[in-house]
N, CA, C and O of each residue as an XYZ file, in Angstrom:
908
protein
N     -72.497    -58.101    259.007
C     -73.316    -56.996    258.514
C     -74.665    -57.528    258.034
O     -74.728    -58.560    257.366
N     -75.739    -56.824    258.375
C     -77.079    -57.205    257.966
C     -77.462    -56.412    256.722
O     -77.368    -55.185    256.713
N     -77.897    -57.114    255.663
C     -78.334    -56.474    254.432
C     -79.855    -56.576    254.336
O     -80.454    -57.557    254.778
N     -80.467    -55.548    253.753
C     -81.922    -55.523    253.662
C     -82.354    -54.830    252.383
O     -81.637    -53.987    251.843
N     -83.542    -55.198    251.905
C     -84.158    -54.578    250.737
C     -85.069    -53.455    251.207
O     -85.807    -53.607    252.181
N     -85.013    -52.327    250.508
C     -85.943    -51.230    250.770
C     -87.327    -51.686    250.317
O     -87.594    -51.759    249.118
N     -88.201    -51.990    251.265
C     -89.459    -52.659    250.970
C     -90.597    -52.072    251.801
O     -90.385    -51.211    252.656
N     -91.807    -52.558    251.530
C     -92.984    -52.252    252.330
C     -93.405    -53.538    253.032
O     -93.282    -54.612    252.442
N     -93.896    -53.474    254.270
C     -94.146    -52.290    255.101
C     -92.912    -51.781    255.829
O     -92.944    -50.713    256.440
N     -91.810    -52.553    255.766
C     -90.536    -52.121    256.339
C     -89.448    -52.953    255.663
O     -89.755    -53.809    254.833
N     -88.204    -52.718    256.000
C     -87.101    -53.392    255.320
C     -87.217    -54.914    255.400
O     -87.600    -55.482    256.422
N     -86.872    -55.542    254.289
C     -86.874    -57.004    254.189
C     -85.442    -57.475    254.394
O     -84.598    -57.312    253.512
N     -85.170    -58.058    255.554
C     -83.817    -58.491    255.887
C     -83.438    -59.738    255.102
O     -84.225    -60.678    254.989
N     -82.227    -59.736    254.564
C     -81.748    -60.872    253.786
C     -81.005    -61.847    254.684
O     -80.309    -61.433    255.611
N     -81.148    -63.134    254.417
C     -80.540    -64.151    255.290
C     -79.091    -64.423    254.913
O     -78.622    -63.989    253.861
N     -78.390    -65.140    255.772
C     -77.039    -65.580    255.433
C     -77.085    -66.719    254.421
O     -76.160    -66.879    253.624
N     -78.165    -67.518    254.446
C     -78.369    -68.523    253.410
C     -78.907    -67.843    252.152
O     -79.323    -66.686    252.201
N     -78.899    -68.548    251.045
C     -79.291    -67.925    249.780
C     -80.808    -67.880    249.611
O     -81.472    -68.903    249.777
N     -81.372    -66.709    249.282
C     -82.801    -66.657    248.957
C     -83.053    -67.306    247.604
O     -82.158    -67.382    246.763
N     -84.268    -67.767    247.407
C     -84.639    -68.428    246.153
C     -85.667    -67.584    245.412
O     -86.611    -67.074    246.014
N     -85.482    -67.442    244.120
C     -86.447    -66.743    243.269
C     -87.471    -67.747    242.758
O     -87.102    -68.782    242.204
N     -88.754    -67.450    242.941
C     -89.842    -68.260    242.399
C     -90.519    -67.449    241.298
O     -91.119    -66.412    241.579
N     -90.431    -67.904    240.060
C     -91.056    -67.229    238.920
C     -92.289    -68.043    238.543
O     -92.187    -69.172    238.063
N     -93.445    -67.447    238.768
C     -94.703    -68.188    238.696
C     -95.414    -68.017    237.352
O     -95.842    -66.919    236.997
N     -95.530    -69.114    236.620
C     -96.443    -69.261    235.480
C     -96.266    -68.232    234.363
O     -97.247    -67.743    233.803
N     -95.024    -67.909    234.046
C     -94.789    -66.998    232.918
C     -94.810    -67.822    231.624
O     -93.798    -67.970    230.939
N     -95.984    -68.344    231.322
C     -96.166    -69.285    230.228
C     -97.069    -68.693    229.145
O     -97.848    -67.771    229.388
N     -96.938    -69.248    227.960
C     -97.626    -68.688    226.792
C     -99.144    -68.700    226.964
O     -99.820    -67.778    226.508
N     -99.682    -69.719    227.608
C    -101.132    -69.828    227.782
C    -101.741    -68.618    228.488
O    -102.901    -68.283    228.247
N    -100.975    -67.961    229.353
C    -101.499    -66.824    230.103
C    -101.137    -65.474    229.491
O    -101.815    -64.478    229.746
N    -100.067    -65.431    228.680
C     -99.476    -64.142    228.315
C     -99.606    -63.819    226.828
O     -99.550    -62.647    226.454
N     -99.775    -64.817    225.981
C     -99.837    -64.574    224.542
C    -101.275    -64.695    224.023
O    -102.077    -65.437    224.590
N    -101.599    -63.971    222.951
C    -102.908    -64.137    222.293
C    -103.107    -65.588    221.860
O    -102.182    -66.236    221.371
N    -104.320    -66.081    222.046
C    -104.637    -67.453    221.669
C    -104.536    -68.442    222.803
O    -104.891    -69.610    222.644
N    -104.053    -67.987    223.956
C    -103.929    -68.862    225.110
C    -105.159    -68.834    225.994
O    -106.197    -68.285    225.625
N    -105.027    -69.439    227.176
C    -106.154    -69.549    228.098
C    -106.607    -68.187    228.607
O    -107.805    -67.920    228.709
N    -105.627    -67.315    228.932
C    -105.986    -65.978    229.400
C    -106.796    -65.217    228.378
O    -107.773    -64.551    228.722
N    -106.399    -65.310    227.133
C    -107.104    -64.654    226.039
C    -108.496    -65.264    225.866
O    -109.469    -64.545    225.634
N    -108.587    -66.594    225.981
C    -109.876    -67.275    225.831
C    -110.879    -66.847    226.894
O    -112.089    -66.882    226.667
N    -110.368    -66.441    228.058
C    -111.248    -65.967    229.127
C    -111.659    -64.508    228.944
O    -112.399    -63.957    229.760
N    -111.173    -63.885    227.865
C    -111.554    -62.506    227.561
C    -110.665    -61.465    228.191
O    -111.060    -60.304    228.300
N    -109.467    -61.850    228.613
C    -108.583    -60.913    229.296
C    -107.673    -60.160    228.333
O    -107.437    -60.591    227.204
N    -107.174    -59.033    228.805
C    -106.246    -58.202    228.055
C    -104.828    -58.698    228.369
O    -104.225    -58.275    229.355
N    -104.303    -59.590    227.530
C    -103.059    -60.273    227.852
C    -101.833    -59.370    227.758
O    -100.798    -59.686    228.345
N    -101.925    -58.261    227.038
C    -100.743    -57.393    226.931
C    -100.391    -56.733    228.258
O     -99.276    -56.236    228.412
N    -101.295    -56.716    229.201
C    -100.949    -56.238    230.541
C     -99.881    -57.136    231.153
O     -98.957    -56.652    231.806
N    -100.007    -58.430    230.943
C     -99.048    -59.374    231.505
C     -97.737    -59.358    230.736
O     -96.664    -59.438    231.335
N     -97.812    -59.257    229.425
C     -96.582    -59.271    228.632
C     -95.711    -58.053    228.920
O     -94.507    -58.087    228.666
N     -96.294    -56.982    229.442
C     -95.537    -55.761    229.720
C     -94.477    -55.956    230.804
O     -93.507    -55.200    230.854
N     -94.644    -56.957    231.671
C     -93.666    -57.145    232.759
C     -92.520    -58.060    232.365
O     -91.596    -58.258    233.153
N     -92.559    -58.616    231.178
C     -91.535    -59.593    230.776
C     -90.117    -59.036    230.900
O     -89.255    -59.739    231.427
N     -89.823    -57.804    230.442
C     -88.455    -57.294    230.590
C     -88.002    -57.208    232.048
O     -86.837    -57.469    232.347
N     -88.899    -56.849    232.945
C     -88.535    -56.760    234.361
C     -88.304    -58.140    234.958
O     -87.360    -58.333    235.725
N     -89.148    -59.092    234.616
C     -88.948    -60.461    235.102
C     -87.622    -61.005    234.583
O     -86.886    -61.661    235.320
N     -87.320    -60.735    233.327
C     -86.044    -61.180    232.750
C     -84.865    -60.557    233.489
O     -83.878    -61.236    233.772
N     -84.967    -59.276    233.799
C     -83.904    -58.580    234.538
C     -83.700    -59.213    235.911
O     -82.566    -59.383    236.358
N     -84.785    -59.556    236.571
C     -84.716    -60.176    237.888
C     -84.051    -61.552    237.797
O     -83.178    -61.880    238.601
N     -84.466    -62.346    236.822
C     -83.875    -63.670    236.628
C     -82.378    -63.551    236.357
O     -81.575    -64.281    236.938
N     -82.013    -62.633    235.477
C     -80.590    -62.475    235.132
C     -79.777    -62.024    236.343
O     -78.616    -62.408    236.487
N     -80.376    -61.217    237.210
C     -79.689    -60.809    238.423
C     -79.426    -61.976    239.356
O     -78.342    -62.085    239.929
N     -80.410    -62.848    239.513
C     -80.219    -64.045    240.345
C     -79.168    -64.969    239.734
O     -78.348    -65.547    240.447
N     -79.199    -65.103    238.415
C     -78.194    -65.955    237.761
C     -76.790    -65.398    237.967
O     -75.854    -66.146    238.249
N     -76.650    -64.105    237.828
C     -75.331    -63.479    237.975
C     -74.758    -63.717    239.363
O     -73.548    -63.877    239.526
N     -75.634    -63.740    240.362
C     -75.210    -63.933    241.742
C     -75.214    -65.407    242.155
O     -74.915    -65.744    243.301
N     -75.557    -66.277    241.205
C     -75.597    -67.726    241.450
C     -76.546    -68.078    242.591
O     -76.235    -68.908    243.445
N     -77.697    -67.436    242.587
C     -78.752    -67.713    243.554
C     -79.789    -68.631    242.907
O     -80.011    -68.541    241.699
N     -80.423    -69.502    243.673
C     -81.330    -70.497    243.090
C     -82.611    -69.886    242.525
O     -83.125    -68.886    243.026
N     -83.105    -70.524    241.464
C     -84.323    -70.076    240.773
C     -85.218    -71.281    240.534
O     -84.754    -72.355    240.151
N     -86.518    -71.080    240.769
C     -87.540    -72.077    240.440
C     -88.540    -71.433    239.489
O     -89.042    -70.341    239.755
N     -88.829    -72.108    238.379
C     -89.854    -71.659    237.431
C     -91.036    -72.623    237.530
O     -90.847    -73.836    237.612
N     -92.253    -72.082    237.522
C     -93.420    -72.966    237.568
C     -94.301    -72.782    236.342
O     -94.328    -71.716    235.726
N     -95.018    -73.844    236.003
C     -96.046    -73.809    234.965
C     -97.306    -74.470    235.514
O     -97.244    -75.582    236.039
N     -98.428    -73.808    235.399
C     -99.694    -74.440    235.755
C    -100.156    -75.276    234.579
O    -100.296    -74.768    233.466
N    -100.392    -76.550    234.818
C    -100.811    -77.415    233.722
C    -101.386    -78.709    234.274
O    -101.351    -78.976    235.475
N    -101.913    -79.498    233.355
C    -102.539    -80.765    233.732
C    -102.080    -81.889    232.815
O    -101.558    -81.657    231.724
N    -102.286    -83.102    233.282
C    -101.964    -84.276    232.477
C    -102.894    -84.341    231.263
O    -104.019    -83.846    231.328
N    -102.451    -84.934    230.177
C    -103.302    -85.010    228.980
C    -104.665    -85.643    229.216
O    -105.638    -85.282    228.554
N    -104.747    -86.592    230.163
C    -106.043    -87.221    230.427
C    -106.881    -86.451    231.445
O    -107.982    -86.875    231.796
N    -106.349    -85.306    231.922
C    -107.052    -84.418    232.867
C    -107.377    -85.090    234.200
O    -108.261    -84.634    234.925
N    -106.675    -86.156    234.520
C    -106.953    -86.866    235.767
C    -106.600    -86.044    236.999
O    -107.078    -86.345    238.093
N    -105.773    -85.014    236.846
C    -105.408    -84.159    237.977
C    -106.139    -82.816    237.944
O    -105.760    -81.879    238.647
N    -107.186    -82.730    237.127
C    -107.971    -81.489    237.031
C    -109.380    -81.739    237.562
O    -110.157    -82.450    236.925
N    -109.722    -81.171    238.716
C    -111.061    -81.412    239.269
C    -112.150    -80.835    238.367
O    -111.929    -79.811    237.719
N    -113.314    -81.468    238.314
C    -114.406    -80.974    237.464
C    -114.771    -79.514    237.730
O    -115.140    -78.789    236.806
N    -114.670    -79.080    238.987
C    -115.024    -77.692    239.312
C    -114.119    -76.701    238.594
O    -114.563    -75.623    238.198
N    -112.855    -77.064    238.426
C    -111.928    -76.193    237.704
C    -112.136    -76.309    236.198
O    -112.030    -75.321    235.471
N    -112.425    -77.491    235.746
C    -112.562    -77.746    234.315
C    -113.740    -77.000    233.701
O    -113.635    -76.488    232.587
N    -114.845    -76.936    234.406
C    -116.074    -76.381    233.821
C    -116.348    -74.932    234.191
O    -117.198    -74.295    233.569
N    -115.660    -74.398    235.175
C    -115.974    -73.059    235.654
C    -115.618    -71.991    234.625
O    -114.592    -72.085    233.950
N    -116.474    -70.972    234.509
C    -116.164    -69.799    233.703
C    -116.907    -69.690    232.396
O    -117.082    -68.583    231.889
N    -117.352    -70.802    231.828
C    -118.086    -70.799    230.558
C    -117.326    -70.050    229.455
O    -117.918    -69.305    228.674
N    -115.998    -70.262    229.407
C    -115.175    -69.605    228.386
C    -115.355    -70.298    227.044
O    -115.853    -71.422    226.970
N    -114.937    -69.604    225.975
C    -115.052    -70.198    224.637
C    -114.122    -71.396    224.486
O    -114.392    -72.303    223.698
N    -113.026    -71.397    225.242
C    -112.132    -72.553    225.312
C    -111.916    -72.901    226.775
O    -111.684    -72.013    227.595
N    -111.990    -74.176    227.110
C    -111.742    -74.586    228.483
C    -110.482    -75.455    228.529
O    -109.923    -75.818    227.494
N    -110.052    -75.777    229.739
C    -108.849    -76.585    229.917
C    -108.989    -77.903    229.151
O    -109.991    -78.607    229.272
N    -107.971    -78.212    228.371
C    -107.970    -79.440    227.579
C    -108.459    -79.273    226.164
O    -108.200    -80.130    225.319
N    -109.170    -78.175    225.878
C    -109.645    -77.927    224.517
C    -108.482    -77.551    223.609
O    -107.452    -77.062    224.073
N    -108.654    -77.781    222.324
C    -107.632    -77.449    221.340
C    -107.726    -75.973    220.970
O    -108.757    -75.516    220.477
N    -106.643    -75.228    221.211
C    -106.565    -73.819    220.859
C    -105.478    -73.587    219.834
O    -104.904    -74.545    219.315
N    -105.180    -72.320    219.529
C    -104.163    -72.002    218.522
C    -102.766    -72.522    218.859
O    -101.946    -72.715    217.961
N    -102.484    -72.754    220.162
C    -101.157    -73.224    220.570
C    -101.212    -74.633    221.163
O    -100.367    -75.009    221.975
N    -102.211    -75.398    220.748
C    -102.357    -76.757    221.274
C    -103.440    -76.803    222.344
O    -104.190    -75.843    222.520
N    -103.516    -77.907    223.047
C    -104.538    -78.066    224.077
C    -104.236    -77.134    225.254
O    -103.101    -77.043    225.722
N    -105.267    -76.456    225.709
C    -105.142    -75.422    226.741
C    -104.697    -76.009    228.077
O    -105.306    -76.953    228.581
N    -103.626    -75.444    228.652
C    -103.096    -75.817    229.969
C    -102.776    -77.305    230.100
O    -102.979    -77.901    231.158
N    -102.280    -77.890    229.026
C    -101.877    -79.297    229.055
C    -100.358    -79.377    228.943
O     -99.756    -78.787    228.045
N     -99.753    -80.111    229.859
C     -98.307    -80.265    229.863
C     -97.837    -80.866    228.544
O     -98.410    -81.839    228.053
N     -96.787    -80.276    227.974
C     -96.238    -80.763    226.716
C     -96.731    -80.021    225.494
O     -96.148    -80.145    224.417
N     -97.812    -79.239    225.645
C     -98.327    -78.468    224.516
C     -97.547    -77.152    224.380
O     -96.979    -76.648    225.348
N     -97.534    -76.616    223.163
C     -96.760    -75.401    222.898
C     -97.196    -74.234    223.776
O     -96.359    -73.464    224.244
N     -98.477    -74.102    223.998
C     -98.980    -72.983    224.798
C     -98.607    -73.067    226.256
O     -98.652    -72.065    226.969
N     -98.236    -74.256    226.712
C     -97.874    -74.421    228.115
C     -96.403    -74.151    228.387
O     -95.964    -74.200    229.536
N     -95.641    -73.867    227.343
C     -94.223    -73.576    227.519
C     -94.005    -72.204    228.147
O     -94.834    -71.306    228.002
N     -92.898    -72.054    228.834
C     -92.498    -70.733    229.304
C     -92.170    -69.853    228.106
O     -91.762    -70.348    227.055
N     -92.352    -68.540    228.271
C     -91.968    -67.620    227.217
C     -90.498    -67.836    226.857
O     -89.673    -68.104    227.731
N     -90.178    -67.718    225.581
C     -88.823    -68.018    225.104
C     -87.757    -67.269    225.882
O     -86.737    -67.849    226.252
N     -87.981    -65.980    226.135
C     -86.971    -65.160    226.792
C     -86.863    -65.412    228.291
O     -85.968    -64.876    228.944
N     -87.774    -66.229    228.847
C     -87.770    -66.500    230.281
C     -87.569    -67.978    230.598
O     -87.810    -68.406    231.727
N     -87.142    -68.743    229.641
C     -87.005    -70.179    229.870
C     -85.901    -70.497    230.876
O     -84.907    -69.781    230.996
N     -86.114    -71.591    231.586
C     -85.117    -72.060    232.549
C     -83.872    -72.541    231.814
O     -83.937    -72.995    230.672
N     -82.751    -72.429    232.491
C     -81.489    -72.950    231.966
C     -81.037    -74.093    232.868
O     -81.555    -74.246    233.974
N     -80.072    -74.904    232.410
C     -79.587    -76.017    233.247
C     -79.187    -75.542    234.642
O     -78.508    -74.527    234.802
N     -79.621    -76.295    235.635
C     -79.358    -75.940    237.020
C     -80.532    -75.270    237.708
O     -80.548    -75.150    238.933
N     -81.522    -74.827    236.927
C     -82.728    -74.214    237.492
C     -83.881    -75.206    237.428
O     -84.030    -75.933    236.446
N     -84.687    -75.232    238.468
C     -85.817    -76.158    238.509
C     -87.006    -75.569    237.748
O     -87.437    -74.449    238.022
N     -87.530    -76.342    236.787
C     -88.798    -76.007    236.135
C     -89.824    -77.025    236.615
O     -89.688    -78.222    236.362
N     -90.839    -76.549    237.301
C     -91.759    -77.424    238.013
C     -93.191    -77.202    237.524
O     -93.628    -76.062    237.362
N     -93.908    -78.284    237.294
C     -95.324    -78.175    236.939
C     -96.177    -78.247    238.202
O     -95.797    -78.859    239.200
N     -97.334    -77.607    238.129
C     -98.263    -77.615    239.262
C     -99.690    -77.688    238.728
O    -100.009    -77.027    237.739
N    -100.554    -78.480    239.365
C    -101.924    -78.609    238.883
C    -102.883    -77.577    239.475
O    -104.020    -77.452    239.023
N    -102.430    -76.849    240.473
C    -103.306    -75.888    241.131
C    -102.792    -74.467    241.013
O    -101.854    -74.189    240.267
N    -103.415    -73.582    241.753
C    -103.004    -72.176    241.743
C    -101.739    -71.964    242.564
O    -100.825    -71.266    242.125
N    -101.679    -72.557    243.743
C    -100.513    -72.415    244.586
C     -99.379    -73.328    244.152
O     -99.613    -74.423    243.641
N     -98.143    -72.870    244.359
C     -96.973    -73.643    243.945
C     -96.651    -74.791    244.890
O     -95.837    -75.649    244.549
N     -97.270    -74.832    246.071
C     -96.985    -75.890    247.036
C     -97.977    -77.043    246.948
O     -97.686    -78.142    247.421
N     -99.147    -76.811    246.347
C    -100.172    -77.840    246.281
C     -99.779    -78.934    245.281
O     -99.535    -78.657    244.106
N     -99.720    -80.186    245.768
C     -99.446    -81.364    244.933
C     -98.133    -81.240    244.159
O     -98.030    -81.703    243.023
N     -97.122    -80.607    244.786
C     -95.790    -80.501    244.191
C     -94.738    -80.861    245.240
O     -95.060    -81.119    246.400
N     -93.486    -80.873    244.811
C     -92.379    -81.133    245.727
C     -91.584    -79.861    246.010
O     -90.408    -79.938    246.367
N     -92.207    -78.694    245.856
C     -91.492    -77.432    246.051
C     -90.954    -77.306    247.471
O     -89.806    -76.901    247.656
N     -91.747    -77.638    248.466
C     -91.297    -77.488    249.850
C     -90.057    -78.339    250.106
O     -89.102    -77.876    250.728
N     -90.071    -79.565    249.636
C     -88.911    -80.439    249.819
C     -87.678    -79.863    249.125
O     -86.575    -79.908    249.669
N     -87.869    -79.328    247.937
C     -86.749    -78.740    247.193
C     -86.161    -77.552    247.949
O     -84.942    -77.418    248.055
N     -87.027    -76.696    248.470
C     -86.550    -75.522    249.204
C     -85.844    -75.931    250.496
O     -84.854    -75.310    250.882
N     -86.336    -76.955    251.157
C     -85.680    -77.435    252.382
C     -84.281    -77.958    252.061
O     -83.342    -77.750    252.829
N     -84.149    -78.636    250.927
C     -82.833    -79.132    250.528
C     -81.868    -77.978    250.255
O     -80.672    -78.080    250.529
N     -82.400    -76.879    249.712
C     -81.577    -75.704    249.458
C     -81.280    -74.922    250.737
O     -80.431    -74.029    250.742
N     -81.977    -75.258    251.812
C     -81.917    -74.506    253.069
C     -82.386    -73.059    252.868
O     -81.906    -72.132    253.520
N     -83.328    -72.905    251.955
C     -83.881    -71.567    251.669
C     -84.961    -71.228    252.681
O     -85.886    -72.008    252.907
N     -84.834    -70.066    253.283
C     -85.843    -69.580    254.226
C     -86.575    -68.352    253.689
O     -87.647    -67.997    254.180
N     -85.984    -67.699    252.666
C     -86.522    -66.460    252.110
C     -86.800    -66.656    250.618
O     -85.950    -67.150    249.878
N     -87.988    -66.267    250.192
C     -88.408    -66.414    248.803
C     -88.677    -65.050    248.190
O     -89.416    -64.241    248.751
N     -88.073    -64.800    247.038
C     -88.379    -63.621    246.232
C     -89.293    -64.099    245.114
O     -88.971    -65.054    244.408
N     -90.436    -63.435    244.955
C     -91.489    -63.972    244.098
C     -91.839    -63.003    242.981
O     -91.952    -61.795    243.192
N     -92.011    -63.568    241.773
C     -92.433    -62.820    240.593
C     -93.416    -63.686    239.817
O     -93.549    -64.880    240.089
N     -94.112    -63.078    238.842
C     -94.972    -63.861    237.975
C     -96.416    -63.426    237.974
O     -96.753    -62.322    238.401
N     -97.270    -64.319    237.484
C     -98.680    -63.986    237.256
C     -99.582    -65.129    237.751
O     -99.158    -66.272    237.920
N    -100.877    -64.742    237.976
C    -101.341    -63.364    238.163
C    -101.250    -63.034    239.647
O    -101.274    -63.913    240.508
N    -101.145    -61.728    239.914
C    -100.850    -61.277    241.275
C    -101.840    -61.800    242.298
O    -101.454    -62.282    243.363
N    -103.130    -61.701    241.963
C    -104.147    -62.019    242.970
C    -104.519    -63.498    243.012
O    -105.228    -63.931    243.920
N    -104.050    -64.270    242.046
C    -104.438    -65.683    242.014
C    -103.238    -66.561    242.383
O    -103.036    -66.854    243.562
N    -102.445    -66.982    241.404
C    -101.364    -67.932    241.689
C    -100.273    -67.339    242.571
O     -99.702    -68.036    243.410
N     -99.982    -66.052    242.384
C     -98.915    -65.422    243.169
C     -99.333    -65.295    244.636
O     -98.601    -65.708    245.536
N    -100.500    -64.726    244.863
C    -100.937    -64.543    246.248
C    -101.175    -65.900    246.937
O    -100.831    -66.074    248.106
N    -101.756    -66.840    246.216
C    -101.981    -68.163    246.801
C    -100.668    -68.780    247.252
O    -100.578    -69.341    248.344
N     -99.651    -68.673    246.407
C     -98.336    -69.220    246.746
C     -97.748    -68.539    247.971
O     -97.180    -69.210    248.833
N     -97.874    -67.223    248.066
C     -97.335    -66.502    249.220
C     -98.027    -66.936    250.503
O     -97.378    -67.080    251.539
N     -99.314    -67.141    250.446
C    -100.040    -67.576    251.651
C     -99.658    -69.007    252.027
O     -99.507    -69.321    253.208
N     -99.502    -69.871    251.027
C     -99.035    -71.227    251.302
C     -97.640    -71.201    251.936
O     -97.360    -71.943    252.878
N     -96.777    -70.340    251.406
C     -95.412    -70.244    251.919
C     -95.395    -69.739    253.358
O     -94.599    -70.207    254.173
N     -96.274    -68.784    253.673
C     -96.394    -68.283    255.047
C     -96.671    -69.409    256.023
O     -96.058    -69.483    257.088
N     -97.588    -70.279    255.662
C     -97.964    -71.370    256.554
C     -96.834    -72.376    256.747
O     -96.861    -73.185    257.674
N     -95.845    -72.317    255.867
C     -94.695    -73.224    255.960
C     -93.457    -72.533    256.518
O     -92.381    -73.128    256.578
N     -93.612    -71.275    256.927
C     -92.525    -70.585    257.610
C     -91.578    -69.794    256.741
O     -90.553    -69.322    257.234
N     -91.882    -69.630    255.458
C     -91.001    -68.868    254.576
C     -91.296    -67.366    254.663
O     -92.440    -66.955    254.858
N     -90.246    -66.562    254.517
C     -90.364    -65.100    254.483
C     -90.375    -64.673    253.022
O     -89.401    -64.895    252.303
N     -91.478    -64.056    252.576
C     -91.699    -63.815    251.148
C     -91.659    -62.338    250.785
O     -92.247    -61.496    251.464
N     -90.948    -62.040    249.695
C     -90.898    -60.705    249.127
C     -91.440    -60.765    247.712
O     -90.891    -61.475    246.869
N     -92.510    -60.031    247.440
C     -93.085    -59.946    246.100
C     -92.505    -58.732    245.382
O     -92.561    -57.617    245.900
N     -91.952    -58.945    244.197
C     -91.383    -57.849    243.411
C     -92.517    -57.183    242.629
O     -93.062    -57.766    241.691
N     -92.861    -55.970    243.021
C     -94.063    -55.290    242.540
C     -94.120    -55.142    241.033
O     -95.166    -55.374    240.427
N     -93.005    -54.759    240.417
C     -93.002    -54.520    238.974
C     -92.645    -55.766    238.173
O     -92.456    -55.691    236.959
N     -92.553    -56.914    238.847
C     -92.336    -58.193    238.174
C     -93.524    -59.127    238.380
O     -93.403    -60.345    238.244
N     -94.665    -58.542    238.709
C     -95.909    -59.293    238.812
C     -97.018    -58.464    238.180
O     -96.908    -57.240    238.098
N     -98.087    -59.123    237.731
C     -99.163    -58.373    237.089
C    -100.453    -59.168    237.114
O    -100.467    -60.385    237.300
N    -101.544    -58.425    236.919
C    -102.885    -58.993    236.846
C    -103.565    -58.489    235.576
O    -103.189    -57.453    235.028
N    -104.554    -59.222    235.124
C    -105.383    -58.708    234.030
C    -106.205    -57.511    234.491
O    -106.715    -56.745    233.674
N    -106.329    -57.357    235.806
C    -107.146    -56.291    236.388
C    -106.271    -55.436    237.300
O    -105.881    -55.907    238.368
N    -105.950    -54.205    236.923
C    -105.026    -53.394    237.735
C    -105.495    -53.193    239.164
O    -104.678    -53.132    240.083
N    -106.795    -53.088    239.360
C    -107.297    -52.880    240.715
C    -107.090    -54.130    241.581
O    -106.922    -54.015    242.795
N    -107.100    -55.310    240.973
C    -106.840    -56.541    241.724
C    -105.384    -56.605    242.164
O    -105.083    -57.016    243.284
N    -104.483    -56.195    241.276
C    -103.065    -56.177    241.649
C    -102.837    -55.251    242.825
O    -102.174    -55.631    243.790
N    -103.371    -54.047    242.765
C    -103.142    -53.090    243.841
C    -103.745    -53.572    245.148
O    -103.144    -53.424    246.212
N    -104.935    -54.148    245.064
C    -105.568    -54.667    246.275
C    -104.720    -55.780    246.901
O    -104.599    -55.863    248.123
N    -104.143    -56.623    246.063
C    -103.303    -57.705    246.572
C    -102.051    -57.165    247.239
O    -101.680    -57.615    248.323
N    -101.391    -56.191    246.593
C    -100.203    -55.581    247.198
C    -100.545    -54.991    248.564
O     -99.782    -55.132    249.520
N    -101.693    -54.331    248.645
C    -102.117    -53.734    249.910
C    -102.369    -54.797    250.969
O    -102.001    -54.617    252.130
N    -102.997    -55.908    250.576
C    -103.281    -56.985    251.522
C    -102.005    -57.628    252.042
O    -101.906    -57.961    253.223
N    -101.033    -57.799    251.161
C     -99.788    -58.464    251.546
C     -99.075    -57.714    252.666
O     -98.594    -58.324    253.621
N     -99.010    -56.392    252.546
C     -98.217    -55.604    253.503
C     -99.038    -55.087    254.678
O     -98.484    -54.476    255.592
N    -100.354    -55.323    254.672
C    -101.200    -54.838    255.760
C    -100.815    -55.485    257.089
O    -100.239    -56.572    257.123
N    -101.144    -54.800    258.177
C    -100.943    -55.313    259.534
C     -99.491    -55.748    259.768
O     -99.225    -56.802    260.346
N     -98.567    -54.912    259.303
C     -97.156    -55.202    259.528
C     -96.590    -56.301    258.664
O     -95.614    -56.949    259.041
N     -97.201    -56.524    257.491
C     -96.711    -57.567    256.591
C     -97.303    -58.921    256.903
O     -96.576    -59.903    257.059
N     -98.613    -58.980    256.994
C     -99.280    -60.217    257.404
C     -99.024    -61.360    256.427
O     -99.015    -62.525    256.824
N     -98.816    -61.033    255.145
C     -98.478    -62.057    254.151
C     -97.013    -61.964    253.745
O     -96.400    -62.972    253.394
N     -96.444    -60.750    253.791
C     -95.048    -60.598    253.408
C     -94.688    -59.164    253.099
O     -95.261    -58.227    253.657
N     -93.730    -59.004    252.203
C     -93.198    -57.699    251.833
C     -93.363    -57.486    250.338
O     -93.552    -58.443    249.587
N     -93.292    -56.234    249.906
C     -93.230    -55.906    248.485
C     -92.110    -54.903    248.265
O     -91.807    -54.093    249.141
N     -91.493    -54.964    247.079
C     -90.411    -54.046    246.739
C     -90.286    -53.958    245.228
O     -90.847    -54.781    244.504
N     -89.557    -52.971    244.756
C     -89.288    -52.801    243.334
C     -88.117    -53.697    242.915
O     -87.289    -54.081    243.741
N     -88.064    -54.018    241.636
C     -87.013    -54.881    241.110
C     -85.623    -54.288    241.342
O     -84.728    -54.980    241.828
N     -85.439    -53.017    241.000
C     -84.113    -52.412    241.125
C     -83.637    -52.388    242.574
O     -82.464    -52.642    242.848
N     -84.537    -52.085    243.495
C     -84.166    -52.075    244.916
C     -83.806    -53.484    245.390
O     -82.880    -53.665    246.182
N     -84.538    -54.462    244.904
C     -84.264    -55.847    245.282
C     -82.892    -56.286    244.781
O     -82.102    -56.855    245.534
N     -82.615    -56.019    243.510
C     -81.337    -56.436    242.933
C     -80.164    -55.698    243.568
O     -79.097    -56.282    243.759
N     -80.349    -54.428    243.896
C     -79.269    -53.665    244.532
C     -78.896    -54.265    245.883
O     -77.714    -54.373    246.208
N     -79.893    -54.654    246.669
C     -79.632    -55.258    247.977
C     -79.001    -56.638    247.834
O     -78.099    -56.991    248.594
N     -79.471    -57.419    246.863
C     -78.897    -58.743    246.635
C     -77.434    -58.639    246.222
O     -76.609    -59.446    246.649
N     -77.114    -57.665    245.406
C     -75.735    -57.473    244.959
C     -74.834    -57.157    246.149
O     -73.725    -57.682    246.240
N     -75.294    -56.312    247.054
C     -74.498    -55.973    248.239
C     -74.318    -57.195    249.141
O     -73.248    -57.408    249.711
N     -75.380    -57.993    249.260
C     -75.345    -59.122    250.195
C     -74.593    -60.328    249.645
O     -73.888    -61.011    250.388
N     -74.740    -60.596    248.334
C     -74.229    -61.862    247.801
C     -73.236    -61.687    246.655
O     -72.708    -62.669    246.134
N     -72.980    -60.426    246.257
C     -72.030    -60.205    245.176
C     -70.612    -60.498    245.615
O     -70.298    -60.468    246.805
N     -69.770    -60.777    244.656
C     -68.365    -61.058    244.950
C     -67.608    -59.746    245.018
O     -67.609    -58.973    244.060
N     -66.964    -59.492    246.143
C     -66.255    -58.243    246.363
C     -64.743    -58.481    246.333
O     -63.966    -57.541    246.501
């Protein structure tokens, strides 16, 4: 029997192998006041609003014993993996590496770089750091997914038009079939999120598929639940 998620632009067929959930950058620096997102002048409560849905999605994957990867965008304390163009761009009141209310901005090991408490990884789940926007750049994500024999990725996290979309495009070039969970992703700019969703499903799903959390979990339960 073939199982599929009710998705756009058409049904997202589920594989016989296990799909992997990628939860992108649900970290304090982007979502809480005093972090990097706030320093750039963004309305961070837009991002915090999706936390319950992301948590529901994670718990659904855990219940079905499906693999999960959590990512954090961050840099080494000496900033040796942060190009000058990224470091200086934006003219924000705080830049990468500066000391903020939650420690140095976007630095691995600092309090602000931690995942939100309610979304933290548990034993058996991969928590992976990345120095760029995409999850495949300068990481071992592709190797990890190949070891899992994962061909299908369910994606959540922030922000929709930057790290999330970049990751989906990187995954496309590597042959993965990607489903973005619409209500488990967000942008500081609502029009950017909608534009990204439209781009993903355009031309018959040129980047991938989009679906709601409840529809995704319902299909996963039918396909991988214990009967």
